C-alpha positions as CSV (number, residue, x, y, z in Angstrom):
1,M,0.0,0.0,0.0
2,N,1.2,3.4,-0.7
3,P,2.8,4.9,2.4
4,F,0.8,8.2,1.9
5,M,-2.5,6.4,1.9
6,S,-1.6,4.4,5.0
7,L,-0.7,7.7,6.8
8,M,-4.1,9.3,5.8
9,R,-6.0,6.2,7.0
10,S,-4.3,6.2,10.3
11,A,-5.1,9.9,10.7
12,V,-8.8,9.3,10.0
13,D,-8.9,6.5,12.5
14,D,-7.6,8.8,15.2
15,V,-10.4,11.4,14.7
16,P,-13.2,10.9,17.3
17,P,-16.6,10.2,15.9
18,A,-19.0,13.2,15.6
19,V,-21.7,13.4,18.2
20,V,-24.9,15.2,17.2
21,P,-26.6,16.9,20.3
22,V,-29.9,15.5,21.2
23,D,-31.5,18.9,21.2
24,L,-29.9,20.2,18.0
25,F,-33.2,21.0,16.4
26,D,-34.4,22.8,19.5
27,Q,-31.3,25.0,19.7
28,A,-31.6,25.9,16.0
29,R,-35.2,26.8,16.4
30,T,-34.4,29.0,19.5
31,R,-31.6,30.8,17.6
32,H,-34.0,31.5,14.7
33,R,-36.6,32.9,17.0
34,R,-34.1,35.2,18.7
35,R,-32.8,36.5,15.4
36,R,-36.4,37.1,14.3
37,A,-37.2,39.0,17.6
38,V,-34.0,41.1,17.2
39,A,-35.0,42.0,13.6
40,A,-38.6,42.8,14.7
41,G,-37.3,45.0,17.5
42,A,-35.0,46.9,15.2
43,L,-37.8,47.4,12.7
44,A,-40.1,48.7,15.5
45,V,-37.4,51.2,16.6
46,V,-36.9,52.5,13.1
47,L,-40.7,52.8,12.5
48,L,-41.0,54.6,15.9
49,L,-38.4,57.2,14.9
50,L,-39.7,57.7,11.4
51,G,-43.3,57.9,12.6
52,S,-42.5,60.4,15.3
53,G,-40.6,62.6,12.8
54,Y,-43.4,62.4,10.3
55,A,-46.2,63.0,12.7
56,L,-44.5,66.0,14.4
57,R,-42.8,67.5,11.3
58,P,-43.0,71.3,11.4
59,V,-44.8,72.0,8.1
60,A,-47.4,74.7,7.4
61,L,-51.0,73.6,7.4
62,P,-52.8,73.7,4.0
63,A,-54.7,76.9,3.3
64,P,-58.2,76.7,4.9
65,A,-61.2,76.4,2.7
66,A,-62.7,79.8,1.7
67,P,-65.3,80.6,4.4
68,R,-68.7,81.9,3.7
69,L,-69.0,85.7,3.2
70,D,-70.8,86.0,6.6
71,A,-68.3,83.7,8.4
72,P,-65.5,86.1,9.5
73,G,-66.1,87.9,12.7
74,L,-65.0,88.6,16.3
75,P,-65.1,85.4,18.4
76,D,-67.4,85.7,21.5
77,R,-64.7,83.9,23.6
78,L,-60.9,84.1,23.7
79,V,-58.5,81.5,25.0
80,A,-54.7,81.7,25.7
81,P,-52.6,79.7,23.3
82,P,-50.5,76.9,25.0
83,L,-46.8,76.6,24.6
84,R,-47.3,74.1,21.7
85,A,-49.2,76.6,19.6
86,A,-47.7,77.1,16.1
87,D,-45.9,80.3,15.1
88,V,-47.3,82.5,12.4
89,A,-44.3,81.8,10.2
90,A,-44.9,78.0,10.4
91,S,-48.7,78.1,9.9
92,A,-50.3,81.4,8.9
93,P,-53.7,81.8,10.5
94,G,-55.2,84.1,7.8
95,R,-56.7,87.6,8.6
96,A,-57.0,88.1,12.3
97,A,-59.9,89.2,14.5
98,M,-57.7,89.9,17.5
99,L,-54.1,90.3,18.6
100,F,-53.6,89.9,22.4
101,G,-51.1,89.6,25.2
102,G,-50.8,89.4,28.9
103,P,-49.6,87.0,31.7
104,A,-51.6,84.1,30.3
105,V,-49.7,84.5,27.0
106,R,-46.2,85.4,28.1
107,D,-43.8,83.9,30.7
108,G,-40.2,84.3,31.8
109,W,-38.9,82.5,28.8
110,N,-41.3,84.1,26.3
111,E,-41.4,87.7,27.3
112,S,-42.5,89.1,24.0
113,R,-45.0,86.4,23.0
114,L,-48.3,87.6,21.5
115,G,-51.4,85.6,20.5
116,V,-53.4,85.8,17.3
117,V,-56.9,84.4,16.6
118,A,-58.2,84.3,13.0
119,A,-61.4,86.1,11.9
120,A,-62.8,83.1,9.9
121,A,-62.2,80.3,12.4
122,D,-60.7,79.6,15.8
123,R,-57.1,79.3,14.5
124,Y,-54.8,80.4,17.2
125,R,-51.2,81.2,16.5
126,V,-48.4,83.1,18.2
127,L,-45.9,85.8,17.3
128,D,-42.6,86.3,19.1
129,P,-41.3,89.8,18.2
130,A,-37.7,90.7,18.8
131,A,-38.6,92.8,21.9
132,P,-41.5,93.0,24.3
133,V,-44.2,95.3,23.0
134,G,-47.5,96.4,24.3
135,T,-50.4,95.2,22.2
136,G,-52.4,98.2,20.9
137,F,-49.6,100.5,21.9
138,E,-46.3,99.6,20.1
139,A,-47.8,96.5,18.5
140,L,-50.5,97.4,15.9
141,L,-53.1,95.3,14.0
142,S,-54.2,96.7,10.7
143,P,-57.9,97.5,10.3
144,D,-58.5,94.6,8.0
145,G,-56.6,92.2,10.3
146,R,-54.0,91.2,7.7
147,Y,-50.9,92.8,9.1
148,V,-49.2,93.1,12.5
149,L,-46.6,95.7,13.0
150,A,-44.3,95.0,16.0
151,A,-40.7,95.6,17.0
152,G,-39.6,96.9,13.6
153,R,-41.2,94.1,11.5
154,L,-44.4,93.9,9.5
155,Y,-46.0,90.4,9.7
156,D,-48.4,89.2,7.0
157,L,-50.9,86.9,8.6
158,E,-52.1,85.5,5.3
159,T,-48.7,84.3,4.1
160,G,-46.8,84.0,7.4
161,R,-44.0,86.0,5.9
162,S,-42.5,89.1,7.6
163,A,-40.4,92.0,6.4
164,P,-38.6,95.0,8.1
165,D,-40.8,98.0,8.7
166,M,-39.4,100.4,6.1
167,S,-40.8,103.5,7.9
168,G,-38.0,103.2,10.4
169,G,-40.0,104.9,13.2
170,I,-42.2,104.1,16.2
171,P,-45.6,103.0,14.9
172,L,-48.6,105.1,16.0
173,A,-51.6,104.3,13.8
174,F,-52.7,102.7,10.5
175,S,-54.9,104.6,8.2
176,P,-58.5,103.3,8.0
177,D,-57.7,101.5,4.7
178,G,-54.3,100.2,6.0
179,T,-52.3,101.7,3.1
180,R,-50.6,104.4,5.2
181,L,-48.9,104.4,8.6
182,V,-48.3,107.2,11.1
183,H,-45.0,106.9,12.8
184,A,-42.9,108.9,15.2
185,A,-39.2,109.4,14.7
186,E,-37.0,107.8,17.3
187,E,-37.1,110.1,20.3
188,T,-34.1,112.0,21.6
189,F,-33.1,112.1,25.3
190,A,-31.7,114.9,27.3
191,P,-30.8,114.5,31.0
192,P,-32.3,114.4,33.5
193,N,-35.6,113.1,32.1
194,T,-36.5,114.8,28.9
195,Y,-37.7,113.0,25.8
196,A,-38.5,114.7,22.5
197,T,-39.8,113.5,19.1
198,P,-38.1,115.2,16.2
199,Y,-41.1,114.7,13.8
200,V,-44.2,112.6,13.1
201,G,-44.4,111.1,9.6
202,V,-47.1,109.5,7.4
203,W,-45.6,106.6,5.5
204,D,-47.2,105.5,2.3
205,R,-46.6,101.7,1.9
206,A,-47.1,101.7,-1.9
207,R,-44.7,104.6,-2.5
208,R,-42.2,103.5,0.2
209,A,-41.8,107.1,1.3
210,D,-43.2,109.6,3.7
211,V,-46.0,111.8,2.2
212,L,-46.1,114.1,5.2
213,R,-43.8,115.1,8.0
214,L,-44.9,117.3,10.9
215,R,-42.2,118.7,13.2
216,V,-43.3,118.8,16.8
217,G,-40.4,120.7,18.3
218,T,-39.4,119.5,21.8
219,A,-42.6,117.6,22.5
220,W,-42.7,113.8,23.1
221,V,-45.2,111.9,21.0
222,A,-45.6,108.4,22.5
223,P,-47.3,105.2,21.0
224,N,-50.4,105.5,23.1
225,G,-53.2,106.3,20.5
226,A,-51.8,109.8,20.0
227,A,-52.3,110.0,16.2
228,A,-55.0,109.3,13.6
229,L,-55.4,109.6,9.9
230,S,-58.6,110.8,8.1
231,P,-60.6,108.3,6.1
232,D,-58.9,109.2,2.9
233,G,-55.4,109.2,4.5
234,G,-54.8,112.8,3.6
235,E,-55.1,114.5,7.0
236,L,-53.2,113.9,10.2
237,A,-54.3,114.5,13.7
238,V,-51.6,114.1,16.4
239,Q,-51.5,115.0,20.1
240,V,-48.7,117.3,21.0
241,R,-48.7,118.0,24.7
242,D,-52.1,119.5,25.5
243,E,-53.1,120.2,21.9
244,V,-54.2,118.2,18.8
245,W,-52.3,119.4,15.8
246,L,-53.9,119.0,12.3
247,A,-51.9,118.9,9.1
248,R,-52.6,118.0,5.5
249,A,-50.4,115.9,3.2
250,A,-51.4,118.3,0.3
251,D,-49.7,121.1,2.2
252,A,-46.3,119.4,2.3
253,G,-43.5,121.1,0.6
254,S,-40.7,119.6,-1.6
255,D,-39.1,118.3,1.6
256,G,-42.4,116.6,2.7
257,V,-42.8,118.9,5.7
258,A,-46.0,120.7,6.4
259,E,-47.0,123.1,9.1
260,P,-50.2,122.4,11.2
261,Y,-53.2,124.3,9.8
262,R,-55.0,124.2,13.2
263,K,-54.2,123.4,16.8
264,V,-57.1,122.3,19.0
265,P,-56.7,122.8,22.8
266,L,-57.4,119.7,24.9
267,G,-57.7,121.2,28.4
268,G,-56.4,118.1,30.0
269,G,-58.1,115.6,27.6
270,R,-56.5,113.7,24.8
271,L,-56.9,112.5,21.2
272,A,-59.2,109.4,21.2
273,G,-57.0,107.1,19.2
274,A,-56.5,105.7,15.7
275,G,-60.2,105.9,15.0
276,S,-60.6,109.6,16.0
277,W,-61.6,110.9,12.6
278,L,-65.3,110.6,11.9
279,P,-66.4,109.2,8.5
280,D,-67.1,112.7,7.1
281,G,-63.4,113.5,7.3
282,R,-64.3,116.9,8.9
283,T,-64.7,116.0,12.5
284,V,-62.2,114.7,15.1
285,A,-63.1,112.9,18.4
286,I,-61.5,114.0,21.6
287,L,-61.7,112.5,25.1
288,D,-62.6,115.0,27.8
289,R,-61.2,114.1,31.2
290,Q,-62.9,115.1,34.4
291,A,-62.2,114.3,38.1
292,C,-64.3,111.6,39.8
293,G,-64.7,111.7,43.5
294,D,-66.5,108.3,43.9
295,C,-64.6,106.3,41.2
296,P,-63.4,103.0,42.7
297,A,-59.8,103.0,41.3
298,G,-57.6,105.5,43.1
299,P,-55.0,106.5,40.5
300,Y,-57.8,106.6,37.9
301,A,-60.2,108.7,39.8
302,R,-61.5,110.3,36.6
303,T,-64.1,109.9,33.9
304,W,-63.5,110.0,30.2
305,R,-66.3,111.3,27.9
306,L,-66.2,111.4,24.1
307,A,-66.7,114.7,22.3
308,T,-66.4,115.6,18.7
309,W,-64.7,118.7,17.3
310,N,-65.8,120.2,13.9
311,V,-62.6,121.2,12.2
312,A,-64.2,123.6,9.7
313,E,-66.2,125.4,12.4
314,G,-63.5,125.2,15.1
315,A,-66.1,124.2,17.7
316,F,-67.4,121.1,19.5
317,T,-70.4,119.4,17.9
318,R,-73.7,120.0,19.7
319,G,-76.0,117.2,20.6
320,P,-76.6,114.6,23.3
321,S,-73.6,113.5,25.3
322,F,-71.8,110.2,25.0
323,P,-71.8,107.9,28.1
324,E,-68.9,108.5,30.5
325,L,-66.2,105.9,31.1
326,R,-65.3,105.7,34.8
327,S,-61.8,104.8,36.1
328,A,-60.6,103.5,32.7
329,S,-56.9,103.1,32.5
330,Y,-57.0,104.0,28.8
331,V,-59.5,104.5,25.9
332,H,-58.6,103.7,22.3
333,L,-61.2,104.5,19.7
334,L,-61.4,102.0,16.8
335,G,-63.9,103.7,14.5
336,W,-67.4,104.9,13.9
337,R,-70.7,103.1,12.8
338,S,-72.3,106.5,12.4
339,A,-71.8,110.1,13.6
340,D,-73.6,109.1,16.9
341,E,-72.1,105.6,17.5
342,A,-68.4,104.7,18.1
343,V,-66.5,101.5,18.9
344,A,-63.7,101.6,21.4
345,L,-61.3,99.5,23.5
346,V,-61.3,100.4,27.2
347,G,-58.6,99.4,29.7
348,V,-60.1,98.0,32.9
349,S,-58.2,99.0,36.0
350,A,-57.8,96.9,39.1
351,V,-59.8,97.7,42.2
352,P,-58.2,98.8,44.4
353,A,-55.3,100.1,42.2
354,A,-51.9,100.9,43.6
355,E,-50.8,104.5,43.7
356,R,-47.8,105.1,41.5
357,P,-46.8,108.8,41.8
358,D,-43.4,108.2,40.2
359,E,-44.9,107.0,36.9
360,H,-46.2,109.0,33.9
361,D,-49.9,109.6,33.7
362,V,-51.4,107.0,31.4
363,A,-52.7,109.8,29.2
364,W,-49.1,110.5,28.3
365,S,-47.4,107.2,28.9
366,P,-46.5,104.9,25.9
367,Y,-47.1,101.8,27.9
368,K,-50.1,99.9,29.4
369,V,-50.1,100.5,33.1
370,Q,-49.5,97.7,35.5
371,D,-52.9,97.9,37.1
372,T,-54.8,97.1,33.8
373,V,-56.4,93.7,34.4
374,G,-58.5,93.4,31.3
375,V,-59.8,95.1,28.2
376,E,-63.4,95.7,27.1
377,L,-64.7,96.3,23.6
378,V,-67.6,98.7,23.9
379,V,-70.1,100.7,21.8
380,L,-70.5,104.4,22.7
381,R,-73.8,106.0,21.6
382,R,-75.0,109.6,22.0
383,G,-77.7,109.9,24.6
384,A,-77.0,106.4,26.1
385,A,-76.7,106.2,29.9
386,A,-73.9,103.6,29.7
387,P,-71.6,102.0,27.1
388,E,-72.7,98.7,25.6
389,M,-70.1,96.0,26.2
390,L,-69.5,93.6,23.3
391,F,-66.6,91.6,24.6
392,R,-64.2,91.4,27.6
393,T,-60.9,89.6,27.8
394,P,-60.7,86.6,30.1
395,D,-58.4,86.5,33.2
396,G,-54.7,86.7,32.3
397,I,-55.2,88.5,28.9
398,T,-54.7,92.2,29.7
399,E,-53.8,93.6,26.2
400,L,-55.9,93.6,23.1
401,A,-56.0,94.9,19.6
402,V,-59.0,94.3,17.4
403,A,-59.4,94.4,13.6
404,A,-61.2,97.8,13.3
405,D,-63.2,96.7,10.3
406,L,-64.8,93.8,12.1
407,A,-65.4,95.9,15.2
408,V,-67.2,98.6,13.3
409,D,-69.3,96.0,11.4
410,G,-70.2,94.4,14.7
411,T,-70.0,90.9,13.4
412,V,-69.6,88.4,16.3
413,R,-69.4,84.7,15.7
414,P,-69.7,81.8,18.2
415,A,-66.3,80.5,19.2
416,G,-65.5,76.9,18.3
417,T,-62.8,74.3,19.1
418,P,-59.4,76.0,19.1
419,D,-56.9,75.0,16.5
420,F,-53.3,75.6,17.6
421,G,-51.6,74.4,14.4
422,P,-48.8,71.9,13.9
423,P,-46.4,71.4,16.8
424,P,-43.3,73.7,16.9
425,V,-39.8,72.6,16.2
426,W,-38.8,72.4,19.8
427,L,-41.6,69.9,20.5
428,L,-40.5,67.8,17.6
429,A,-36.9,67.8,19.0
430,L,-38.3,66.8,22.4
431,A,-40.3,64.0,21.0
432,L,-37.3,62.6,19.1
433,V,-35.1,62.8,22.2
434,G,-37.8,60.9,24.1
435,A,-38.0,58.2,21.3
436,L,-34.2,57.8,21.4
437,V,-34.3,57.5,25.2
438,V,-36.6,54.5,24.8
439,A,-35.0,53.1,21.6
440,V,-31.3,53.0,22.6
441,P,-31.7,50.9,25.8
442,A,-34.2,48.6,23.9
443,W,-31.7,48.1,21.1
444,A,-28.9,47.4,23.6
445,L,-31.0,44.8,25.4
446,L,-31.9,43.1,22.2
447,R,-28.2,42.9,21.1
448,R,-27.4,41.3,24.5
449,L,-30.0,38.7,24.1
450,R,-28.8,37.9,20.6
451,R,-25.2,37.5,21.7
452,S,-25.9,35.5,24.9
453,P,-24.5,31.9,24.9
454,S,-26.8,29.1,23.9
455,Q,-28.3,27.1,26.8
456,G,-28.1,23.4,26.8
457,G,-26.6,20.9,24.3
458,G,-22.9,20.2,23.6
459,R,-20.6,17.3,23.0
460,T,-21.2,13.9,24.7
């Protein structure tokens, strides 16, 4: 026999016989089931992550269906948007009925947050301007509810886009048709405590230029309802100290500057706000202020009463008086339904209110006072004993601006279920982190189970 073959046979004879484990089939089936469980767990983790990302993706909502012509209006109830409410840029609400603020809307982390509710439905969204602004004071809502002007930016609520405010000043009032904006130049300061406004301008949004500038000397014009434009946008009324100055864009020279053609003494009163001009374009509304001995709020122991001044005649209009407003922290006139019926926002003061002798009087101050606890939307009628209240803000909402067109029309709709829009980006990130916190330990456990040594079986 070939020596090589003999050697191979002897080597084969020395190999021990193979022993098949008794439970070989059971072990194979167990390994298969473990691998299938690991694969299913991995698939579940992947689906969880993908599902969370898809469900919480920050995309804009589709445009709402066109409402009926009689659908848009002021809601009869207002709610504060939660933290998860979508931003206007992520999901535009459409034309607004109200812009609002207050402790229920803001907190220590969101100091400049404002709420918006749409006119056609209960779509609630939020705005977060670059700086804290007072709603209805430094933050303005256009009469048609489409635009918000706040902290140097103009927000389009129909598209969600925003752009810098090209007027470059402090906003005071929109014109009734929203095409022009009254603004005050940035104030100057002289120690120890003197502010001055160089001029007040009328910015034409289509022309992208001022069509009128009115120099006010060393006076301070603050964003507190101290200016108004006539219905055609051609005449300006602005409060300068204890007078209302009237000027026409048609009188502006080549430099755009015009002198006031009339100065109306106020006698301690004030201009009534952005809606001060009556529809005839020849009459201006003024708030007369009188002392009130039995008013409940100490710092606001006064009454406001609306009066109308005929510009051509240079005298107050005769007729029945408007109802008085007692202890109001402020009054902002929105517009007129007729020569005898006006719509206004009235600041409700706390009772009792704290005395603050070191603060400016609210009639001259640019800010909402601390003791304003709510805002009422009221109708003021000549000859009426008291104002008619249309709406009052709930607790925690202390600032309010209303689309003047809706307020004048008087359309009030029943409030429905609030829609707060798609979740914001921070909530998406939080959800993904939560999913990872669950998924990573689960994946690690499954890998341990897969790599654990087989139980039972072996050589015999």
